[in-house]
Residue, then its C-alpha position, 0 to 999 in steps of 0.5 A: x590488395x587482399x589476400x587471395x588476390x596477391x596470391x593470384x597474382x604471384x601465381x600468374x607470373x610464376x606460371x609466366x616465369x616458368x613458360x619463358x624459362x621452358x621457351x628459352x631452355x629448349x632455344x638453349x637445347x636445340x640452337x647451336x650458337x653462331x660463333x664469330x671470326x674471333x672465336x671460330x673463323x669463317x669464309x673470306x670472299x675476295x670480289x672484284x668490282x667491274x668498274x671505278x672505286x666509286x662503284x666498289x664503294x657503293x657496292x660494299x654498302x649493298x653486300x653489307x646489307x645483303x650479309x647483314x640485315x639486322x646487324x647482328x652478323x659481324x661480318x667483315x667488309x672492307x675494300x681492298x686496293x682499288x676495285x677488290x672488296x674482302x668480305x669475311x663471314x663468320x661460321x659460313x658452312x656453305x661457302x658456295x651459297x655465300x659466293x652466289x648471294x654475294x656475287x649476283x648483280x640483282x639488277x630487277x626490272x619488270x617487262x612487258x612485251x619484252x621491254x622494261x617498264x620498271x626497275x627495281x629502284x621503286x622497291x622499298x621492301x621484299x619478303x617470301x612468305x608460303x603461297x596461301x593459293x597454291x604449292x611452295x613460296x611467293x615473294x611479296x613486294x612493296x613500291x615506294x616513291x613513284x613506283x606505286x603509279x608506274x605500277x597501277x598504270x603497267x597493270x591497267x593497260x595489261x588488264x585491257x588484254x585478253x587472256x592468255x595472250x602475251x600482252x597480259x603477262x607482267x615478267x620479272x626479270x633478275x639479271x636478265x633471267x626471267x624468274x616469274x611472268x604471271x597474267x594480270x588477274x582478271x579481277x583487275x579493272x581494264x585501265x585502272x589497273x592494281x592500286x595499293x603499291x605492292x605485288x606478288x612475284x608467284x613462281x612456285x619457289x622453294x622456301x630457300x629459293x624465295x628467301x634468297x631472292x627476297x633479300x637479293x630484291x630488298x638489299x638493292x642492286x650492285x651498281x656493276x658485276x662482280x666476279x669472285x677472285x678468292x674464296x677460302x675458310x679461315x680460323x679464329x682470329x683469336x688464339x685458344x689461350x686468349x678465349x680461355x683467359x676470357x672465360x676465366x675472367x667472366x666466370x670469375x666476374x660473375x662469381x665475385x657479384x653473386x658472392x657480393x649480392x649474397x654478402x650484402x642482401x643474404x637471403x634476398x641476394x641469394x634469390x637476386x642470383x638465382x633471378x640473374x641465372x635466369x636472366x642470363x639464359x633468357x638474354x642468351x636464348x633471345x640472342x640465338x633466337x635472332x641469329x646474333x654471332x657471338x664475338x668475344x667482346x660480344x660475350x664480355x658484353x653480355x657478361x657486363x649485361x649480368x653485372x648491370x642487370x644487379x641494378x634492378x635488384x638493388x633498387x627493389x631491395x633498398x626500397x624494401x629496406x626502406x619499407x622494412x624501416x617504416x613497418x617491419x613486416x618482410x613480405x609487405x616491405x617486398x612488396x613495397x620495394x617492387x612497387x616503389x622501384x617500378x617507376x625507377x626501373x621503368x624510366x631507365x628501361x624505357x629510355x634504354x629502349x628508346x634508343x635501342x629502337x632508333x639505333x636499329x631503325x636509323x643506324x646501320x652494320x654493329x650499331x644496328x646490332x647494338x640496338x638488337x642486342x641492347x633490346x633483347x638484354x633490357x627486356x630479359x632484365x626486366x623480365x628477371x626483375x619484375x617477374x622471376x625476382x618477385x616471385x621468388x622473393x615473394x614466395x621465400x619471404x612470405x613463409x613462416x621460417x623467413x618471418x621469424x628470422x627477419x635477419x635472414x632476409x638482408x631487408x632488416x637494415x638500412x644498410x650502413x651506407x645510409x645510416x652513417x652518411x648524412x651531408x648536404x651537398x649543394x649549398x653552393x652548386x656552382x663550385x661543382x659545375x665549375x670542377x666538372x668542367x675543368x675535369x671535362x677540360x683536362x680529359x678532352x685536351x688529349x684529343x689535341x695533345x696526344x690525338x685519338x689512335x683510330x683503329x683499322x675499322x675506321x681509318x683502313x690499313x693493310x692486308x698482308x698475307x703469307x704463304x708458309x713452307x710448313x704448318x702455321x700456329x697462328x697463336x705462335x704468330x700473334x705472340x711473335x708480333x705482340x713481342x715486336x710491337x704489333x700487338x693489335x695485328x689480326x691473324x687468321x690462317x687458312x692451311x699453309x696460308x696466314x693472313x694479316x689485317x693492321x693499321x696504317x704502316x710504312x713500307x719499313x713496318x711491312x718489311x718488318x712484319x714479314x720477317x717476324x711472321x717468317x720466323x714464327x713459322x716452321x720453313x719460313x714464309x713468303x708474302x704473297x700480297x700487300x694491299x690498301x684495305x678501306x675502313x670496314x666501318x665506312x663513311x655511310x655507317x658512321x654517319x648513319x650511327x652519328x644521326x641515329x645516336x644524336x635522334x636518340x638522344x633527343x628522344x630521350x631528352x623528350x620522354x624525360x621531360x615528360x616523365x620529369x621535367x625539362x630541366x631534369x631531362x637537360x641535366x641528364x643529357x649534359x651528364x652524358x655529354x661530359x661522359x662521352x668526351x672525358x671517355x673519348x679524351x682519356x682514352x686519347x691520353x692513354x694512347x689506346x686504340x679507338x675500334x670497333x670495340x671502343x664503339x660498343x663500350x661508349x654506346x654502353x656507357x652512354x646508356x648507364x649514364x643515362x640509367x644512373x641519372x634516372x634513378x636519382x631523378x626519380x627520387x628527386x621526383x618523389x622527394x620534391x611532391x612530399x617536401x614542396x616547401x623545403x629548399x631545392x638544393x637540399x631536396x636534390x642533396x637527400x635525393x643524391x644521398x638516398x640513392x647512394x646504397x643502389x649507385x654503390x652496391x651497383x657499381x661494385x657488381x660491375x666493378x667485379x666483372x670489369x676488373x676480372x676482364x681487365x686483368x685476364x683478358x686479352x688485348x682487345x677485351x682489356x681495352x673494352x673493360x678500361x673504356x668501361x670502367x672509365x664510363x662507370x666512374x665517369x657516369x656515377x660520378x657525373x650524376x653528382x658533380x655534373x647532372x644535380x647541379x646543371x638541374x640546379x642551375x637551370x631551376x635558379x634560372x627558370x623556376x618551376x610555378x609554385x603549385x599549391x595543393x588545397x586540402x578539400x573540406x573534411x579531408x583526413x590528414 
């Protein structure tokens, strides 16, 4: 590439980076974040389904779809008693509007001449759009199943009636109330009707009215009517001290990670820190754009993502060091680093995006939300590493001042690890596999010896309400409950009322909790209700999550089989499964609670495990292409050893963040950090002790055919 083309490319990337940063800054300055129940509180609504418990269960899933289409709203929805449903909506400013949407039965029918000819069961989607042929908004409807044929028949019959007569009208009726009764258009053929499986509900709706109508139609009908029993505003479920401590942990973790990058890579590290600040702004703006609810674990995960975004920069810098060792030219080395690391960055991010997309498509609730936020994080990370960081590094390292002082760059040496580490790892890969198998069995045995302590999201539990005689300090109640041996109780307050959500407890424990609450508030407290609640992560949600995750893993295996080799893809999945088993098993041994936060940590560990294996196997693919006659175990060993600096430096960056969260974070964040620390260690180790040995074993059983490359006549060496 000529110097002019290189400068032009750098200018284009610089303009793109500037545009993205300006757009992100605009969102950050003009959009208020939606804070979760733990940080800000929200509205609690208690609904009663007019039917049996089965109808209440089905109503719960419909309500979940209405509340959280993208999976990023983070509501709490659970059964209470026989037929009541508790819905907690974070940051809702208009409880009356929420009640109207939640409580609507949404029984949509299509009528002609007063007779029902279609029901809402045949509708697959509904969306509000501006009316292109008049004022206001309309609702576009997509049909599914046999509904398109029914619609074509109904409109065909109506089209045969004279214009202006009732027989030509088709009415859309929602919960017994007509919302639109348009005539079939004059261009509809008599008898043939309207084909295409779609139609439009007109009515000059206002924007919000059309959006609400589309929402209730799209989410489906409640199987039975529901009645609002109670609604109230509740405070944050976390105390100010816990939030402040977690914020301090995030700041300390990011500061230590930034300091480490500067120490390890000097000027290049400083530029990476600037790029990571840009990553944080772009990713946060993306979360604001999709309306994601920001909870404390979610923010911790966001901070962790900043630490993990270090990985791409470390890959680039290590490649640049190799290029500089071959030919000492800083700018060329930096350009070579970006080119050399591109395939590893692309493969690891594509596998992550593949999993995120499938989780969004197949799963529901918070797992779907994880797919959304993961996608935003990955795209922002790629922008930070491949656009913003590239502009900064090539521009600064291309200056004469830095070019004359290569030691200032931090890319002038291979580093202490690469210079000192020289070892052959896989002369006997079976020993690695046996050791890995023993570790997995010992960890997984915890499930059978101790059992996994599932949180209230999975098991359900009790909801206890108290009315206090005086003012309520929820932080004081939390502290008292924790000191009494109930650290996992979720506490929220509204005026002089206290609401507790806990896991399964017996009557003695319930009485003890009542005594603790009464002693922790001024004037004592009287229990006003004590009801069983079901799991907020329902069986349908858990089933969809497992199916989505399984298909995502299979899709990743397929991608890796195409990009690398099916043996390496299978080895990556084997390492991933071992990491999952180790994490679940160790949590069982430790007696930690596996709740919704643990689920988020588990999904994060899966992504980290695949990412780590992909980086090593990308180097293996490169080495094997240039060393066809070398023993395969030696090539695999060199691939692992050569990526050790990347593994160590990335791991240290993440370790700083997790350690700060573990030491300073509250109970749920400490468990989150513990799970990720276990996953970080397991994910790093599994690449060495599981993925690589499995790849060697598969190669020994099903060796690839040797590829002979004939050099064409006259080719230069």
